[in-house]
C-alpha positions as CSV (number, residue, x, y, z in Angstrom):
1,X,-16.5,-48.5,-10.8
2,X,-18.6,-48.1,-7.1
3,X,-16.2,-46.0,-4.7
4,X,-17.0,-45.8,-1.6
5,X,-18.5,-42.5,-1.4
6,X,-21.3,-43.5,-3.7
7,X,-22.8,-45.6,-0.8
8,X,-25.3,-44.2,1.1
9,X,-24.6,-43.7,4.9
10,X,-27.0,-46.6,5.5
11,X,-25.0,-48.7,3.2
12,X,-21.4,-47.7,4.7
13,X,-23.0,-48.5,8.4
14,X,-23.9,-52.5,6.9
15,X,-20.6,-52.9,6.0
16,X,-18.9,-51.5,8.6
17,X,-21.1,-53.7,10.3
18,X,-20.5,-56.9,8.7
19,X,-16.7,-56.4,7.9
20,X,-17.0,-55.3,4.0
21,X,-15.2,-52.3,5.6
22,X,-13.0,-50.7,8.2
23,X,-13.3,-47.6,10.0
24,X,-10.1,-46.7,9.1
25,X,-10.7,-46.9,5.0
26,X,-13.8,-45.5,5.3
27,X,-12.2,-41.9,7.4
28,X,-9.2,-42.5,4.9
29,X,-11.4,-42.4,1.6
30,X,-13.0,-39.1,2.5
31,X,-10.2,-37.7,3.7
32,X,-8.1,-38.0,0.4
33,X,-11.1,-36.6,-1.3
34,X,-11.3,-33.4,1.0
35,X,-7.9,-33.2,0.5
36,X,-8.2,-33.4,-2.8
37,X,-10.6,-31.0,-3.9
38,X,-12.2,-29.0,-0.8
39,X,-9.9,-26.1,-2.4
40,X,-12.1,-25.4,-4.9
41,X,-15.3,-25.5,-3.1
42,X,-14.8,-24.1,0.7
43,X,-16.7,-27.1,2.8
44,X,-13.9,-27.0,6.0
45,X,-13.0,-24.8,7.4
46,X,-10.6,-27.6,9.9
47,X,-9.7,-30.9,8.6
48,X,-8.8,-32.8,11.8
49,X,-7.1,-35.6,9.6
50,X,-4.7,-37.1,12.3
51,X,-7.2,-37.1,15.2
52,X,-9.9,-38.8,12.5
53,X,-7.3,-41.9,11.3
54,X,-6.5,-41.9,15.5
55,X,-10.0,-42.7,16.0
56,X,-10.8,-44.8,13.4
57,X,-8.0,-46.5,14.3
58,X,-9.2,-47.2,17.9
59,X,-12.6,-48.5,16.7
60,X,-11.3,-50.2,13.9
61,X,-9.9,-52.5,17.4
62,X,-13.2,-52.7,18.7
63,X,-16.5,-54.6,18.1
64,X,-19.3,-51.9,16.9
65,X,-21.0,-50.2,19.2
66,X,-23.3,-47.5,18.8
67,X,-25.5,-46.3,15.5
68,X,-22.5,-44.4,13.8
69,X,-19.6,-46.3,14.6
70,X,-17.4,-46.1,12.4
71,X,-19.0,-43.1,10.0
72,X,-17.5,-40.0,9.6
73,X,-18.9,-36.8,10.0
74,X,-18.0,-33.1,11.1
75,X,-18.6,-30.4,13.3
76,X,-20.7,-26.9,12.5
77,X,-18.1,-24.2,12.9
78,X,-20.7,-23.0,15.5
79,X,-19.7,-26.4,17.5
80,X,-17.3,-26.3,20.0
81,X,-14.7,-29.3,19.6
82,X,-12.3,-29.5,22.8
83,X,-8.8,-29.3,21.3
84,X,-10.0,-28.5,17.7
85,X,-10.1,-24.4,16.8
86,X,-13.6,-23.2,16.6
87,X,-14.0,-19.8,15.0
88,X,-17.9,-18.8,15.0
89,X,-17.2,-17.6,11.0
90,X,-15.7,-14.6,12.6
91,X,-12.1,-13.0,12.9
92,X,-12.7,-12.5,16.5
93,X,-12.1,-16.2,17.4
94,X,-9.7,-16.8,14.8
95,X,-7.4,-18.1,17.9
96,X,-10.1,-19.8,19.4
97,X,-9.3,-23.2,20.7
98,X,-12.1,-24.4,23.5
99,X,-11.5,-27.0,26.2
100,X,-15.2,-28.6,26.3
101,X,-16.5,-30.2,23.1
102,X,-20.4,-29.2,22.6
103,X,-23.5,-31.6,23.3
104,X,-23.7,-31.7,18.9
105,X,-20.6,-32.9,19.0
106,X,-20.5,-35.0,21.8
107,X,-23.7,-36.7,20.9
108,X,-22.5,-38.1,17.7
109,X,-19.2,-39.0,19.3
110,X,-21.3,-41.5,21.8
111,X,-22.8,-42.9,19.3
112,X,-19.7,-44.0,17.2
113,X,-19.0,-41.3,14.7
114,X,-15.5,-40.3,13.7
115,X,-15.3,-36.0,13.3
116,X,-13.3,-35.6,10.2
117,X,-13.1,-31.7,11.2
118,X,-14.9,-28.3,11.0
119,X,-17.6,-27.1,8.5
120,X,-17.8,-23.9,6.8
121,X,-20.2,-21.6,8.2
122,X,-21.1,-17.5,8.1
123,X,-20.1,-15.2,10.8
124,X,-22.3,-16.1,13.8
125,X,-24.4,-18.1,11.6
126,X,-26.3,-15.1,11.2
127,X,-26.9,-14.6,7.4
128,X,-28.3,-17.5,5.0
129,X,-24.9,-17.6,2.7
130,X,-21.8,-18.7,4.0
131,X,-19.4,-16.1,3.0
132,X,-16.9,-14.3,5.3
133,X,-13.7,-12.5,5.6
134,X,-12.2,-15.8,7.2
135,X,-12.0,-17.9,4.8
136,X,-13.3,-19.0,1.4
137,X,-17.0,-19.3,0.9
138,X,-18.6,-22.1,0.6
139,X,-19.4,-23.1,-2.9
140,X,-22.3,-25.0,-4.7
141,X,-20.8,-28.0,-6.2
142,X,-23.2,-28.0,-9.1
143,X,-22.0,-24.5,-9.8
144,X,-19.4,-23.0,-8.2
145,X,-19.9,-19.8,-9.0
146,X,-22.7,-19.9,-6.8
147,X,-22.9,-20.1,-3.1
148,X,-23.8,-23.0,-0.9
149,X,-26.5,-21.1,1.1
150,X,-26.4,-20.9,4.9
151,X,-25.4,-21.0,7.8
152,X,-24.7,-24.7,7.3
153,X,-23.3,-23.6,3.4
154,X,-19.8,-25.6,4.6
155,X,-21.7,-28.8,5.0
156,X,-24.5,-29.2,2.6
157,X,-21.4,-28.4,0.4
158,X,-19.2,-31.5,1.7
159,X,-22.7,-33.7,1.5
160,X,-23.9,-32.8,-1.8
161,X,-19.9,-33.5,-3.2
162,X,-19.4,-36.5,-1.8
163,X,-17.0,-35.3,0.3
164,X,-19.1,-36.4,4.2
165,X,-21.9,-39.3,3.9
166,X,-24.3,-37.2,5.8
167,X,-23.7,-33.5,8.5
168,X,-25.1,-32.4,11.0
169,X,-26.2,-28.5,10.9
170,X,-28.2,-26.4,12.9
171,X,-31.6,-24.1,12.2
172,X,-32.2,-20.6,13.4
173,X,-34.2,-19.5,10.8
174,X,-33.7,-22.1,8.0
175,X,-29.9,-22.2,8.0
176,X,-30.5,-26.2,7.6
177,X,-32.9,-26.2,5.3
178,X,-31.5,-23.4,3.0
179,X,-28.3,-24.7,2.0
180,X,-30.1,-28.4,1.1
181,X,-32.2,-26.7,-1.0
182,X,-29.6,-24.7,-1.9
183,X,-27.5,-27.4,-3.8
184,X,-30.2,-30.1,-4.2
185,X,-30.0,-32.3,-0.9
186,X,-32.5,-33.1,2.3
187,X,-32.2,-31.1,5.6
188,X,-34.5,-31.9,8.5
189,X,-35.4,-28.9,10.7
190,X,-37.7,-30.7,13.7
191,X,-39.9,-29.5,16.0
192,X,-38.5,-26.9,18.8
193,X,-37.8,-29.0,21.6
194,X,-37.6,-32.5,19.4
195,X,-33.4,-32.3,19.7
196,X,-32.4,-31.7,23.0
197,X,-29.6,-29.0,22.3
198,X,-29.4,-26.8,19.9
199,X,-26.2,-23.9,18.8
200,X,-24.0,-22.5,21.4
201,X,-25.6,-19.0,20.1
202,X,-29.1,-19.1,21.0
203,X,-31.5,-16.4,20.0
204,X,-34.8,-15.5,21.8
205,X,-37.8,-16.7,20.8
206,X,-36.3,-20.3,20.7
207,X,-35.6,-20.3,17.1
208,X,-32.3,-22.8,16.8
209,X,-32.8,-26.2,16.6
210,X,-30.1,-29.0,15.4
211,X,-30.6,-31.3,12.6
212,X,-29.5,-33.1,9.8
213,X,-28.1,-32.7,6.2
214,X,-28.2,-35.8,3.7
215,X,-28.6,-36.9,0.2
216,X,-30.9,-39.1,0.9
217,X,-34.5,-39.1,3.2
218,X,-33.3,-42.2,5.0
219,X,-30.1,-41.3,5.9
220,X,-31.0,-38.1,7.5
221,X,-33.7,-39.9,9.9
222,X,-30.6,-42.0,10.9
223,X,-28.5,-39.4,11.2
224,X,-31.9,-37.4,13.6
225,X,-32.5,-40.8,15.6
226,X,-28.8,-40.4,17.0
227,X,-29.5,-36.3,17.2
228,X,-32.9,-36.8,19.4
229,X,-31.5,-40.0,21.4
230,X,-27.8,-40.4,21.0
231,X,-26.9,-43.8,22.6
232,X,-27.8,-43.8,26.3
233,X,-28.7,-39.7,26.2
234,X,-29.0,-38.4,28.9
235,X,-31.4,-36.0,27.8
236,X,-33.2,-37.8,24.7
237,X,-36.7,-36.9,24.2
238,X,-37.8,-39.8,22.5
239,X,-39.2,-42.5,25.1
240,X,-37.2,-46.0,24.8
241,X,-39.0,-48.3,22.1
242,X,-41.0,-45.6,20.3
243,X,-40.9,-45.6,16.7
244,X,-37.7,-44.2,15.5
245,X,-37.7,-41.8,12.7
246,X,-36.1,-44.6,10.6
247,X,-38.9,-47.3,10.7
248,X,-41.1,-44.5,10.3
249,X,-39.8,-44.7,6.6
250,X,-40.0,-48.1,6.8
251,X,-43.6,-48.1,7.6
252,X,-44.6,-46.1,4.6
253,X,-46.6,-42.8,4.5
254,X,-50.0,-42.9,5.6
255,X,-52.9,-41.3,3.4
256,X,-52.3,-37.9,4.2
257,X,-54.4,-34.4,3.9
258,X,-51.5,-32.0,2.5
259,X,-51.9,-28.4,1.9
260,X,-50.2,-26.2,-0.3
261,X,-49.3,-22.4,-0.8
262,X,-47.2,-20.3,-2.3
263,X,-47.5,-17.4,0.2
264,X,-44.8,-16.1,2.4
265,X,-45.3,-14.2,5.5
266,X,-42.7,-11.8,3.9
267,X,-45.2,-11.2,0.9
268,X,-46.8,-7.9,2.5
269,X,-43.4,-6.4,3.4
270,X,-41.2,-7.1,0.5
271,X,-41.2,-7.8,-2.9
272,X,-41.1,-11.9,-3.5
273,X,-41.1,-13.3,-6.9
274,X,-40.7,-16.4,-6.5
275,X,-38.8,-18.4,-9.8
276,X,-40.4,-20.4,-11.9
277,X,-38.6,-23.5,-11.1
278,X,-38.8,-23.1,-8.0
279,X,-43.2,-23.1,-8.9
280,X,-42.7,-25.9,-10.9
281,X,-41.3,-28.6,-8.5
282,X,-44.2,-27.5,-6.3
283,X,-46.6,-28.4,-8.8
284,X,-44.6,-31.7,-9.6
285,X,-44.7,-32.7,-5.8
286,X,-48.3,-32.0,-5.8
287,X,-49.1,-34.0,-8.4
288,X,-47.0,-37.1,-7.4
289,X,-48.4,-37.1,-4.1
290,X,-52.1,-37.0,-5.4
291,X,-50.8,-39.8,-7.4
292,X,-49.5,-41.1,-4.2
293,X,-53.5,-41.1,-2.9
294,X,-52.7,-38.3,-0.8
295,X,-55.4,-35.2,-0.4
296,X,-53.6,-32.4,-1.9
297,X,-55.2,-29.1,-1.9
298,X,-54.3,-25.4,-1.6
299,X,-54.1,-24.2,1.6
300,X,-55.8,-20.7,2.3
301,X,-53.4,-19.1,4.7
302,X,-52.8,-15.1,5.2
303,X,-50.2,-14.5,7.8
304,X,-49.7,-10.5,8.6
305,X,-47.3,-8.8,10.5
306,X,-44.5,-11.0,10.5
307,X,-41.2,-8.7,8.8
308,X,-41.3,-6.6,12.0
309,X,-41.7,-9.3,14.8
310,X,-39.2,-11.6,13.2
311,X,-36.7,-8.9,12.3
312,X,-36.7,-7.5,15.4
313,X,-35.9,-10.9,17.1
314,X,-32.7,-11.2,14.5
315,X,-31.3,-8.1,15.8
316,X,-32.5,-8.8,19.3
317,X,-30.1,-12.0,18.8
318,X,-27.5,-10.8,17.8
319,X,-27.1,-7.9,20.1
320,X,-27.1,-10.5,23.0
321,X,-23.8,-11.2,21.7
322,X,-22.5,-8.4,23.5
323,X,-19.9,-6.8,21.4
324,X,-17.9,-4.0,22.2
325,X,-17.9,-1.0,19.9
326,X,-14.4,-2.2,19.5
327,X,-15.3,-6.0,17.8
328,X,-17.9,-4.7,15.9
329,X,-15.0,-2.8,13.7
330,X,-13.8,-6.2,12.7
331,X,-17.0,-7.9,12.6
332,X,-19.2,-8.8,9.0
333,X,-21.1,-5.7,8.1
334,X,-24.3,-7.6,8.4
335,X,-23.4,-8.6,11.8
336,X,-22.4,-5.3,12.6
337,X,-25.8,-3.7,11.4
338,X,-27.6,-6.1,13.3
339,X,-25.9,-5.8,16.5
340,X,-26.8,-2.0,16.3
341,X,-30.1,-2.2,15.3
342,X,-30.4,-4.7,18.0
343,X,-28.4,-2.3,20.7
344,X,-31.4,0.6,20.0
345,X,-34.3,-1.7,20.6
346,X,-36.2,-0.8,23.5
347,X,-37.1,-3.9,26.4
348,X,-41.1,-3.0,25.7
349,X,-40.0,-3.3,21.5
350,X,-38.4,-6.6,22.0
351,X,-41.0,-8.0,24.4
352,X,-43.5,-6.8,22.2
353,X,-42.5,-8.8,19.3
354,X,-41.8,-12.0,21.6
355,X,-45.0,-11.7,22.1
356,X,-45.8,-11.5,18.5
357,X,-43.7,-14.7,17.9
358,X,-46.6,-16.3,20.8
359,X,-49.4,-15.2,18.7
360,X,-47.7,-16.3,15.3
361,X,-47.4,-19.5,16.7
362,X,-50.3,-20.0,17.6
363,X,-52.0,-18.7,14.2
364,X,-50.1,-20.6,11.9
365,X,-50.5,-23.9,14.0
366,X,-54.3,-23.5,13.8
367,X,-54.0,-22.3,9.7
368,X,-52.3,-25.8,9.3
369,X,-54.3,-27.6,11.6
370,X,-57.1,-29.0,8.8
371,X,-54.1,-31.0,7.4
372,X,-50.7,-33.4,7.8
373,X,-48.5,-31.8,6.2
374,X,-48.1,-28.6,4.5
375,X,-46.0,-28.2,0.9
376,X,-44.5,-25.2,0.4
377,X,-41.8,-23.7,-1.8
378,X,-38.2,-24.8,-0.3
379,X,-36.4,-21.3,-2.0
380,X,-38.3,-18.8,-3.9
381,X,-34.6,-18.4,-6.0
382,X,-31.9,-20.9,-7.1
383,X,-28.4,-20.3,-5.8
384,X,-27.2,-17.1,-5.9
385,X,-23.9,-16.0,-7.6
386,X,-20.8,-16.0,-4.7
387,X,-20.8,-11.9,-4.1
388,X,-24.6,-11.7,-4.8
389,X,-25.2,-10.6,-1.4
390,X,-24.4,-7.1,-0.8
391,X,-21.5,-6.7,1.1
392,X,-21.7,-2.8,2.2
393,X,-25.1,-2.2,2.6
394,X,-26.8,-4.3,5.4
395,X,-30.1,-3.4,4.8
396,X,-30.1,-4.4,0.8
397,X,-28.5,-7.7,2.4
398,X,-31.4,-8.2,5.1
399,X,-33.5,-7.5,2.0
400,X,-32.1,-10.1,0.0
401,X,-31.9,-12.8,2.2
402,X,-35.2,-12.7,2.3
403,X,-36.3,-12.7,-1.4
404,X,-34.0,-15.7,-1.9
405,X,-35.6,-17.7,1.2
406,X,-38.6,-16.6,2.4
407,X,-40.2,-19.8,3.4
408,X,-37.7,-20.8,6.2
409,X,-37.9,-18.5,9.1
410,X,-41.3,-18.6,9.8
411,X,-41.3,-22.9,10.1
412,X,-38.4,-21.5,13.6
413,X,-41.2,-19.0,14.9
414,X,-43.9,-21.1,14.6
415,X,-41.6,-24.3,15.9
416,X,-42.9,-27.0,13.4
417,X,-40.6,-29.2,11.8
418,X,-40.0,-29.2,8.3
419,X,-37.7,-31.2,5.3
420,X,-36.7,-30.5,2.3
421,X,-36.3,-32.9,-0.7
422,X,-35.5,-32.6,-4.6
423,X,-37.9,-33.0,-6.5
424,X,-37.2,-32.4,-10.1
425,X,-34.1,-30.8,-12.5
426,X,-34.2,-27.4,-13.9
427,X,-33.2,-27.0,-17.4
428,X,-29.3,-27.0,-15.8
429,X,-30.3,-30.7,-14.5
430,X,-29.5,-29.0,-10.7
431,X,-32.1,-30.6,-8.3
432,X,-35.0,-28.1,-7.1
433,X,-36.7,-29.2,-3.8
434,X,-39.5,-28.4,-2.5
435,X,-40.5,-28.0,1.6
436,X,-42.5,-30.4,3.9
437,X,-43.8,-28.9,6.8
438,X,-45.6,-30.8,9.7
439,X,-47.4,-30.4,13.0
440,X,-45.8,-30.2,16.1
441,X,-44.2,-33.0,17.3
442,X,-44.8,-34.4,13.3
443,X,-41.6,-35.7,11.7
444,X,-42.7,-38.7,11.2
445,X,-45.0,-37.5,9.2
446,X,-43.7,-35.6,6.6
447,X,-40.3,-38.0,7.0
448,X,-42.5,-40.5,5.3
449,X,-43.9,-38.3,3.2
450,X,-40.8,-37.4,1.7
451,X,-39.3,-40.4,1.0
452,X,-42.6,-41.7,-0.7
453,X,-41.7,-38.1,-2.9
454,X,-38.1,-39.3,-3.2
455,X,-39.1,-42.7,-4.3
456,X,-41.3,-41.9,-7.1
457,X,-38.7,-39.3,-8.3
458,X,-35.7,-41.3,-8.3
459,X,-32.7,-40.7,-8.1
460,X,-31.4,-37.5,-8.9
461,X,-28.0,-37.1,-10.5
462,X,-24.4,-36.1,-9.0
463,X,-22.2,-32.5,-9.7
464,X,-19.6,-33.9,-12.1
465,X,-17.0,-33.8,-8.8
466,X,-18.6,-36.4,-7.4
467,X,-16.9,-38.5,-9.9
468,X,-13.3,-37.1,-9.6
């Protein structure tokens, strides 16, 4: 029997507008699932059931208005929402209740969405896994012994387990794509500046950007369209009447030139070992794209000097939070280490890293210019066991994160759009994703290509919790 969470977000949207279901019915369905299932998943750190039901009741009294009218979502716990505890994954903010709602949440409200609460995130969104001292870890619904990645780990867990139809997220070094790929979902990191707001915790180099996590490419495109423009949002970056990302899927993928590489810019500084299933997923995607009429060939890309530049920027981001010495004793060891390392940097070192980032951006765009999209692995390793990232050795912890997800952060530095999409299964039946990177402003192309891959692959299985 089909349940409401079996429907895609687009199907739910259509059913709401046709009056086949009500906002109250849909919100209640998801809230019931969250109450019953989330204790073992760690997707949410705050559930706002009463306010969600109140908002659903108000919407139910009005005609459908706004792209997301009646559709549930949840705010990543880096995004303030007035009157709702916002902890930023940190013990430093356990009692913080903001008075103002952040743009990432407000634009979805404006489009008619219903927030069900706050999704789990690591402290200040600094890590590629979601384990903190103030909340249970976000777990991979396929195997709850494993983590869901980060920093949008709770969002990915919620969508993969059928606790949300889709989820807004943010990505400063892979924080959308890492968890989406970890649990076998679609995640889109837009071009720098495409979405007119990022996370509340910005960073040097313009790294963070908001984007969607969803089960299907079309659902992700639907949410991204709202994040880019909203409903009469004041800072829309797309002209009125321009093709939407959802329209791009309907138009289909034109014949494209696609470069394939498993090279990571971390290769010269860390021992990156590509998992066999991740490598096979790239081969599967390349074959499917070739069969679809695209020109697919190896890309010769040889990045140099990336590691020092990026680690300097990441440490600078932590140092800019200006945590006191006393506060540094209460944060996660990786946060304290990054902040202290950042404080030790000189102004010249930071300026050199910013200049190197600009050079890297230019050289990467130039290297990728001959093709319409670049195909890479999404992750080097599959989902990691809870506790795998070293709890007390921050330097080793950082290295582990690099070895786990070496294909993510460079896309942020280059300011390019990217999408991860599942294309095959491993021996256990867990989806394995690949990444498609586009040209600057080239979201429509990679979204159309990902949708074509999705169509060729067919419907992916769901984790056991889906039917509970």
